[in-house]
C-alpha positions, 0 to 999 in steps of 0.5 A, a space after each residue: 389123748 390128754 394132750 400126749 403124742 405117744 408117737 413123739 419120743 420127746 413126749 412119751 418114751 416106751 420100753 421095748 418089747 424084747 424077743 428071745 434073742 434080745 432078752 438073751 443079749 441083755 442077760 449076757 451083759 447082766 441087765 435086768 430091765 425093770 423100768 416102768 413101761 411109759 415115761 412121760 417127758 418134756 424133751 429129755 426131762 422125765 416128768 412122770 411114769 405110767 407102769 402097766 401091769 398084767 391083770 393078775 397083779 393086785 394093784 390095790 394091795 401089793 406093797 412091792 408094786 407101790 414101792 416100785 412106782 413110787 421109787 421111780 417117781 421119787 428118783 426123778 423128782 416127779 410129782 406123781 406117777 401111775 400104775 395100772 392093769 387097766 382093770 384098776 388104776 392107782 395114782 401115787 404122790 412121789 414127793 415123799 420118800 418111799 420105804 419098802 415096808 410102806 403099805 400099798 395105800 401110803 402116799 396113794 392119791 387116787 384108786 379106781 377100778 374100771 367101773 369108776 373111770 367115766 364118773 371120775 373122768 375130770 379127776 383123771 383128766 386133771 392128773 393126766 393132762 400134759 399141760 398140768 404135768 409140765 407146769 406142775 399145776 397140782 402142788 402138794 406140800 411136803 417137807 424138804 427133808 423128804 426130797 431125794 437130793 436132801 436125803 441122798 446128800 445127808 446120806 453121803 455126808 454120813 458115809 463121808 465121815 465114816 470113810 474118813 474115820 476109817 482112813 485116818 484110823 487105819 493109815 494114820 494120815 494127818 492131812 485132812 485135805 488129802 483124806 477128804 480127796 481119797 474119800 471123795 474119789 472112793 464115793 465118786 467111783 462107787 456111785 459111777 459103777 452103780 449107775 453103770 450097773 443100772 444102765 446095763 453097762 456093768 453086770 447088775 449087782 457087781 458091787 454086791 458081788 464084791 461084798 461077798 469077798 474083800 470089797 476094798 481089795 477087789 474094788 480098788 484093783 478093778 478101778 486100777 485095771 478093768 475100770 481104767 481099761 474100759 473107761 479111762 477118763 477122770 473117774 479112774 485115773 491111776 492114783 497109786 496112793 489109793 492102792 496102798 490105802 487100808 479101808 474097813 470093808 464094813 464101812 464100805 459095805 454099809 455104803 454099798 448096801 444102801 445103793 440096792 433094793 430095798 433102797 428107794 434110789 433108782 439109779 437107772 432113772 435118776 437124772 445126772 442133774 439130780 446127782 449134781 444137785 445132791 453133790 452141790 448140797 453135799 459139797 457145802 460141807 467140809 470135814 473137820 477133825 477135833 480131838 480125834 473126832 471127824 465131823 461135817 462142818 458147813 463151809 464159812 462162805 455158806 454160813 450166812 445163807 445156811 448152806 449151799 443152794 443148787 441151780 434149778 434145771 429150768 434156770 440153767 436152760 433159760 440161761 443157755 436160751 438167752 445166751 445162745 439164741 436160736 437164730 445164731 445156732 440155727 445158722 451154724 454147721 455141725 463143724 462150727 458147733 463143735 468148734 464152740 468153746 463154752 465155759 463155766 468159770 465157777 463150775 461147781 458140780 457141773 450143772 451148767 457144763 451138763 446143760 451146755 452139753 445137752 444143748 449142743 448134743 440136741 443141736 447136732 442131732 437136730 442138724 443131722 435130722 435136717 439132713 446136714 452132712 456129718 462125720 459117720 464116727 459122730 452118730 448113727 441113724 436107726 429110727 432116729 439119729 443117735 450120737 455115738 460115744 465118739 460124738 459125745 466125747 467130741 462135744 465134751 472134749 472140744 467144747 466144754 470147759 470148767 474151772 472151780 477152786 474146790 477140787 472136790 467140786 471139780 471131781 464131781 463135775 468130771 463125774 457128771 460129764 462122764 455120766 452124760 457119756 453113758 446116759 440114755 442109751 438103750 442096751 441094744 445099741 451099746 455095741 453100735 455106739 461104742 459103749 463096749 469099747 475100751 477107754 470110752 471116757 478118754 480125755 473126758 474131764 481134761 478141760 475141767 480144772 481146779 484153780 482160782 478163776 479170779 487170781 492169776 499167776 502174777 499174784 506172787 509178783 504183786 505180793 511177794 510176801 505170799 511166796 513165803 506163806 505156803 499154806 495161803 499160797 496153796 489155798 489161794 490156788 492161782 490159775 493161769 488161763 492162757 497156759 491152761 487153755 492155749 487152744 482157746 486163747 489162740 483164738 482170742 478166748 471163749 465163745 460162751 461163758 455161762 454160770 451162776 457165780 458165787 454170792 460170797 462177800 470178798 471180806 470173808 477172805 480178808 483173814 483166811 486169804 488176805 492176798 486173794 482179797 487184795 488181788 481182787 480189789 487191785 485187779 478188777 476195777 469193778 471191785 473197788 467200791 467197798 463191800 462187794 461179793 465175788 459175783 462182781 469180779 466174776 462178771 468182769 473176769 468172764 468178759 475178759 476171757 471172751 473172744 471179740 464175738 463172745 457172749 456171757 450169760 449169768 444168773 445175777 442178783 438184781 440188787 447190783 443194779 442199784 446198790 453202791 457196790 454194783 457201781 463198778 460193774 455197772 460202769 464197766 459194762 455200760 462204758 464198754 457197751 457190753 450189756 446185751 440183755 436182761 431177763 428179769 425174774 419176778 418169781 422169788 421162789 426159784 431156788 429151793 428154800 430161798 427167797 431170791 431176786 435174780 435176773 439173767 444178764 447177757 453181755 456181748 463182746 461185740 458192741 455192735 450187737 448192744 446198741 439197743 439193750 433188751 429187757 424182758 420180764 418173766 411176768 409179761 411177754 412184753 419185750 422192751 428195747 432201750 438205747 444203750 446210752 441211757 444206762 450208765 454207772 448210775 443205778 439201773 432201772 431199765 430206762 433210768 425211769 426215775 432219773 429221766 423223770 428228774 431230768 425232765 422235771 428240771 428241764 421244764 422248771 429251770 431250763 437247760 444249758 442251751 438256754 444260757 450259753 453257746 457250746 462251741 468247737 475248737 480250733 482245727 489246724 491244717 495238720 496236727 502233726 505239724 501245726 501243734 507245737 509242744 513248748 519246751 520253753 518260752 523265752 525272748 518272744 520265741 517258743 523252743 519246742 517240738 512237734 510230731 514231725 520235728 524234734 527241734 523247733 524255734 518259732 515266734 511266740 506271736 506266730 502261735 496261739 495257746 491251745 487248750 487240749 484235753 490233757 491232765 484236765 481238772 475242774 476249776 483249775 488254771 490251765 498251763 499253756 504247754 501246747 501252741 497252734 501255729 496260727 497264720 492269722 491276725 485277730 483283733 481284740 474285736 474278733 476281726 480275722 485277717 489271713 496271713 499269706 506266706 509273704 505276710 508270714 515271711 515278713 512278720 514271722 521268718 522263723 515260723 515261715 522257715 519251719 513251714 517251708 521246710 516241711 511243706 511237702 510232708 504237710 501237703 502229702 498228708 492233707 488236702 490244702 485250702 487251694 485244692 478245695 477253693 480255687 480262690 486261693 493259690 498254692 504258692 501263697 495260701 497252701 498253709 491256711 486252715 481248710 476250716 475257719 472254726 471260731 478264729 475270732 473267739 477272742 473273749 473269756 470263756 469256759 473250756 470243757 473236755 469232750 471225753 472225760 469221766 465227768 463233765 469238767 469246766 475251767 475258766 480261761 480269762 486270757 482272751 486270745 486262747 483257743 481250744 483243740 478241736 479234737 477233744 475240747 469244747 469251749 462255752 461262750 456266755 453272751 455278754 456274760 460277766 466273769 462271775 457268771 463264767 465262774 458260776 457256770 463252771 461251778 455248776 458244770 463241775 457239780 455233782 448234780 450236773 455230773 449225774 444228769 449229764 452222764 445219764 445221757 452222755 455217750 459212754 466210752 471205754 475205760 469209764 469215759 463219756 463223750 460230752 458232745 454238744 448234743 449231750 451237754 445242751 439238754 442238761 438242766 441248768 438254773 436259767 433264771 438265777 444265772 441270767 439274773 446273776 442272783 446272790 447264789 450265783 455270785 456266791 457260787 462264783 466266789 466258791 469257784 474262784 477259791 477252789 481254783 486258787 486252792 488247786 493251784 496252791 496244792 500243785 505249787 506245794 509239790 505235796 509238802 504240808 498240803 493237809 490243810 489245803 486239801 481239807 479246805 478244798 474238800 470243804 469248798 466242793 461241799 459248799 459248791 454242791 450244797 449251793 447247787 442243791 438250792 439252785 436246782 431246788 431238789 428234794 431229799 429223794 431226788 438228791 439221793 438219786 442224783 448223788 448216787 454217782 460220786 465224783 472222784 476228780 475233785 483235785 488239782 489233777 482231775 484223776 480218780 483217787 
């Protein structure tokens, strides 16, 4: 009815009707079961309650009935809940905080008796329809101050101040960080035991019993002995200084009293996620001591955003769904699931860790239900499979990892996982699942560690001055990933990294943690573009920590898709082909009290999974796939729609590179190791040098040809001839090629012939010779000839272009008998072209406009490089008519290019001495070159902004960034 399947426990949970013996068992362990009869759920998320009362209960006027149903609903964040004795029915708004003295009609949305049900069926249908409850279509506006998380975090903040004052007053501690740690531990432990009471794991009212005596003495001793023995784990580590701590019982009594009726906090139904949210708000503040007065102060990193913000559960689930797709998980066995290593490297209170646990637990149960064989220690089967304490512990201890720089957050994350260990068990199953055993939380939380995820232990070696500043060293809190998690990195790293990394600008640490700020800038290539926030290096670090098949799923601010500070990470992800998918949220109200523009970004270490980048928007069911090559360091718009439009427009209006020249491949020798010779010196017509197979070579200069390789290349520079190809051919100035047999070689170049014969067997063992491929040649006289004759007759002035580079670069070679290495160089021929045209075209290829257009379609490589193959260069727009007609602008461009070439050579020859003026002139010349290209391309101001989004950093004699 109303869309609910009452037999499906993923939709409706019902309380058991207990027999006499069962009630006695509950009484023996101190349990009082008062939960409403029906919990309406979506999976494991409580949405609303329906409580059935007997006919003698006055639903209309009984304040306690109203307070009970409102408290339960409010404690889970339900919109509304219902109480009925079938003769009457009341619907209560659960979004405003209930108070025990409220009249029964406060926050009551509807009240009907049975005679009114039919006439008001449409209204009842509206409130009870499953779709409406799941989607929360019925919205009511209430102040945020009425919400559970806001109230409880404010309450905890008040208690924290009182506890700190008591500890300082009674123990004379001056270290506020230590005091804060004590306070956090006490609060966490009290709340944990209160939750255990509400779930029947401890005697109901145990903490109240302690209040009848010396509360602090009894509680700290129980923590040291009984609670430690029962739970062990992170909640009750034996902390000796706590045992000698003096705390006022009045302060603790005030805290504990507010955890029981008539408090509206219902710990038997408050979800673990809600407690995490409460702590997220609470941990946004820190204790400060001024003139003996303790107060709460918003942490510096949250001042700009006016406080911390929690990640909604829906977002947590969506990140997990995007990062751990069903098809992959379905193919895994239970053992494989339990071998997964999942981390949140900025875990905060642990919302993603809890989400990951829930996901894995549900998948294990699903596989058991489907009949997979499982270890009987992990689960029991009654009406349905149920994980035991050992099963839950196996997931947490084997699979869940977290790191945070805030020690209080780490403690809360450990508590969140500890609460998951005892959550959602029926009291009757306690013994069967192992809840009544000893040390049930043993090891839970050991994988959650306090440290700085971005700063490694090498920071002191990089910045020795930090070693002398113990305060900053402690606050920086460096973290050694490999030593902390050796079992993870023995297999290459994590399988999954999830999270919502912090959006805090690195500059916030320039004063308080300057070495950390420097370390981030120096260590993470994505973080060198001026103003960045921590989310950027967290993405890069996350990718570093994954294994070769690992995946990262983050909630990220979409602004990094386009802003300059995101250029580094865009470059890193696209160069390395690790971007897998984007889930774009059109909604801007996902975070309470914030307007945000966010997306889920998934990256995959296995590049084979990323050839097509998936793009999906929350506003539509349509999914788009785009070749990974269309995304680069330039601003992302998923399809690079704007840049594509500019490129297409320019192609149609001015032409392309293919219209004005021929891009050709270089010389392919028989075997590089033997035929490529590095010249140590050239004298008297001889080359003295070495090759990969011979350290001492002396051959005739005329037996070789200068070979331009992709080494230390820079745009618009004169190329030094340091590598030569031993070349068994004669080429006339007209380009006519004649093969030189071994007999010809011996007669003309005896030294080169001796070198080849000396290594003949080694060469023929390494490669297939021309006679082996072509029977027209004989092995004795022709074994040394090249198997491919690539452009041997290209004896003319040319432009040389490196194939693999960070930017498209070009230089003019005016010497005619010079060749390019086939492996990683191209050369450009301009048919019947003048030298001016060669320099002008080199200038265009080296311009900012050409750079952006070429990179937008080039093939990204590792380390920020691109493959500028012929297929990627030819379609790049070039001003064809102006070039072919050799207009005044083209001639001027040639003049500028020659000047840049001269300045580059002058700077190199100066060896760094008095080059300031030369560098300024060089920069000015590059600016003139770009300005002239702007005119030749006829771009608008808007197009210029798009085309200049990527800045060239190779405009120096060495072609290197910076």
